[in-house]
C-alpha positions as CSV (number, residue, x, y, z in Angstrom):
1,X,25.5,76.7,40.0
2,X,22.5,74.9,38.5
3,X,22.1,75.8,34.7
4,X,18.6,77.6,35.7
5,X,20.6,80.3,36.8
6,X,23.0,80.9,33.5
7,X,22.1,84.4,31.4
8,X,20.0,83.6,28.2
9,X,23.3,84.2,26.4
10,X,25.0,81.6,27.8
11,X,22.1,79.0,27.9
12,X,21.3,79.8,23.5
13,X,25.6,78.9,23.5
14,X,25.6,75.9,25.8
15,X,22.2,75.0,23.9
16,X,23.5,75.2,20.4
17,X,26.7,73.3,21.7
18,X,24.6,70.2,22.0
19,X,25.4,66.4,20.2
20,X,23.7,66.8,16.8
21,X,20.7,64.3,17.9
22,X,19.1,67.8,19.8
23,X,17.1,69.9,17.9
24,X,19.2,73.7,18.2
25,X,17.2,77.1,18.1
26,X,18.0,80.6,18.3
27,X,15.7,82.9,20.0
28,X,14.6,84.4,16.3
29,X,13.9,80.9,15.4
30,X,11.6,80.4,18.7
31,X,10.3,84.3,18.1
32,X,9.6,83.0,14.2
33,X,7.7,79.9,15.2
34,X,5.5,81.6,17.5
35,X,4.8,84.6,15.2
36,X,3.9,82.2,12.8
37,X,1.3,79.7,14.9
38,X,-0.2,83.3,16.2
39,X,-0.9,83.9,12.5
40,X,-2.4,80.3,11.7
41,X,-4.4,80.8,15.0
42,X,-5.9,84.0,14.2
43,X,-6.7,83.3,10.8
44,X,-8.4,79.8,12.2
45,X,-10.6,82.5,14.4
46,X,-11.4,84.5,11.6
47,X,-12.4,81.4,9.4
48,X,-14.8,80.3,12.6
49,X,-16.2,83.8,12.9
50,X,-17.4,84.5,9.5
51,X,-19.3,81.1,9.6
52,X,-20.7,81.7,13.1
53,X,-21.9,85.1,11.7
54,X,-23.3,83.4,8.4
55,X,-25.1,80.1,10.5
56,X,-26.5,82.5,13.3
57,X,-27.9,84.9,10.3
58,X,-29.3,82.3,8.4
59,X,-31.0,80.2,11.3
60,X,-32.5,83.6,12.5
61,X,-33.8,84.3,9.0
62,X,-34.9,80.8,9.3
63,X,-36.4,81.2,12.7
64,X,-38.5,84.5,11.9
65,X,-40.5,82.7,9.2
66,X,-40.9,79.6,10.6
67,X,-44.1,78.8,11.2
68,X,-43.8,75.1,13.4
69,X,-43.0,76.3,16.8
70,X,-40.5,72.6,17.6
71,X,-38.5,73.6,14.4
72,X,-38.4,77.5,15.5
73,X,-37.2,75.7,18.9
74,X,-34.1,73.8,17.1
75,X,-33.1,76.8,15.6
76,X,-32.6,79.1,18.6
77,X,-31.0,76.5,20.2
78,X,-28.6,76.0,17.0
79,X,-28.1,80.1,17.6
80,X,-27.5,79.9,21.0
81,X,-25.0,77.1,21.1
82,X,-23.5,78.9,17.9
83,X,-23.0,82.1,20.0
84,X,-21.7,79.9,22.7
85,X,-18.9,78.3,20.4
86,X,-17.8,82.0,19.0
87,X,-17.4,82.8,23.1
88,X,-15.8,80.0,24.1
89,X,-13.3,80.0,21.2
90,X,-12.9,84.0,22.0
91,X,-11.9,83.1,25.6
92,X,-9.6,80.4,25.1
93,X,-8.6,80.1,21.9
94,X,-7.3,83.6,20.9
95,X,-4.0,83.9,19.9
96,X,-1.6,85.7,22.2
97,X,1.4,88.0,20.7
98,X,4.7,86.8,21.9
99,X,6.2,89.8,24.3
100,X,8.4,92.2,22.6
101,X,11.9,90.7,24.8
102,X,12.1,87.2,24.8
103,X,15.3,85.5,25.9
104,X,15.6,82.0,24.9
105,X,14.2,80.7,28.2
106,X,11.2,83.1,28.3
107,X,10.6,81.8,24.7
108,X,10.8,78.6,24.8
109,X,8.2,78.6,27.8
110,X,6.1,81.0,26.0
111,X,5.3,79.5,22.5
112,X,5.3,76.0,24.9
113,X,2.3,77.4,26.8
114,X,0.4,78.8,23.6
115,X,1.1,75.5,21.7
116,X,-0.4,73.5,25.1
117,X,-3.2,76.0,25.2
118,X,-4.4,75.0,22.0
119,X,-3.8,71.6,22.1
120,X,-6.0,71.3,25.2
121,X,-8.6,73.1,23.3
122,X,-8.7,71.2,20.1
123,X,-8.7,68.3,22.7
124,X,-11.8,69.5,24.5
125,X,-13.6,70.2,20.9
126,X,-16.6,67.3,21.7
127,X,-17.1,69.9,24.7
128,X,-17.3,72.9,23.6
129,X,-17.9,72.8,20.0
130,X,-19.9,69.9,19.0
131,X,-21.8,69.3,21.9
132,X,-23.2,72.8,22.1
133,X,-24.6,72.5,18.7
134,X,-26.2,69.1,19.2
135,X,-29.5,70.1,21.1
136,X,-30.6,72.3,18.3
137,X,-30.0,69.3,15.7
138,X,-31.4,66.9,17.3
139,X,-34.5,69.1,17.9
140,X,-34.7,69.8,14.2
141,X,-34.6,65.9,13.4
142,X,-37.7,65.5,15.9
143,X,-39.7,68.3,14.3
144,X,-38.9,67.4,11.0
145,X,-39.9,63.4,11.7
146,X,-42.7,64.5,13.7
147,X,-44.4,66.5,10.6
148,X,-43.7,63.9,8.4
149,X,-43.8,60.7,10.1
150,X,-46.8,59.4,7.4
151,X,-44.0,59.6,5.3
152,X,-41.5,58.1,7.5
153,X,-43.5,55.0,7.5
154,X,-42.9,53.9,3.8
155,X,-39.5,54.0,2.1
156,X,-40.2,57.1,0.2
157,X,-38.2,59.8,-1.0
158,X,-38.4,61.7,2.2
159,X,-37.4,59.0,4.4
160,X,-33.8,57.9,2.2
161,X,-33.2,62.3,2.4
162,X,-33.9,62.1,6.2
163,X,-32.0,59.0,6.6
164,X,-29.3,60.4,4.5
165,X,-29.0,63.8,6.4
166,X,-29.1,62.2,9.8
167,X,-26.0,60.0,8.7
168,X,-24.5,63.1,6.9
169,X,-25.1,65.1,10.0
170,X,-23.4,62.5,12.1
171,X,-20.5,61.9,10.0
172,X,-19.8,65.7,9.8
173,X,-19.6,65.5,13.7
174,X,-17.2,62.6,13.7
175,X,-14.8,63.9,11.1
176,X,-14.5,67.6,12.8
177,X,-14.1,65.4,16.3
178,X,-11.2,63.5,14.4
179,X,-9.8,66.3,12.7
180,X,-9.4,68.0,15.5
181,X,-8.0,64.9,17.9
182,X,-5.0,64.6,14.5
183,X,-4.9,68.5,14.8
184,X,-3.8,68.1,18.9
185,X,-1.9,65.5,18.3
186,X,0.5,67.3,16.0
187,X,1.2,70.1,18.5
188,X,2.0,67.7,21.3
189,X,4.8,66.9,18.8
190,X,5.6,70.6,18.6
191,X,5.5,70.2,22.8
192,X,7.4,67.3,22.8
193,X,10.6,68.6,20.7
194,X,10.6,71.6,23.0
195,X,10.5,69.7,25.9
196,X,13.5,68.2,24.4
197,X,15.1,71.0,24.0
198,X,14.2,72.6,27.5
199,X,16.0,69.6,29.5
200,X,19.5,71.0,29.4
201,X,18.4,74.2,30.8
């Protein structure tokens, strides 16, 4: 009979009797790690929701008072992009509570699925987080350049400020992308650790 058919208690005993190079975890340890991860994701999403609310409120106010049509279009695109980000984060990145009854095997499987889901979300941040915000930002930049094209021809204060703004926007996009890629790699290491635990099961 294969090990997969063993009860959870026998699985846990077998697991904890493995050689010292393996990592041993109990059901309670798996649950604690899953709950801790759930809370971390919850507060991450809460911060994103608050930031999105502030951004939408700000650009809605600016859209209402902005006389330039092209700039207004840029603000509207930023608002739509932000709302899409929130929708996608809520749909794909909301934390899931561990079931009340968790055995060793089911706990590992649940925690691994949650880790993999968040890893995939972070790895695709360019597609669902940054890309939706880019069109509005580009339109706002084009509108600013068009409204001040005379000043752009000279190396003055506006040109310097505009160049710095564009460079800063690119830096922020790259920084967010790399930061999320780094977080995805950290989660992958946790998945690899769980996979080493799952092998004997």
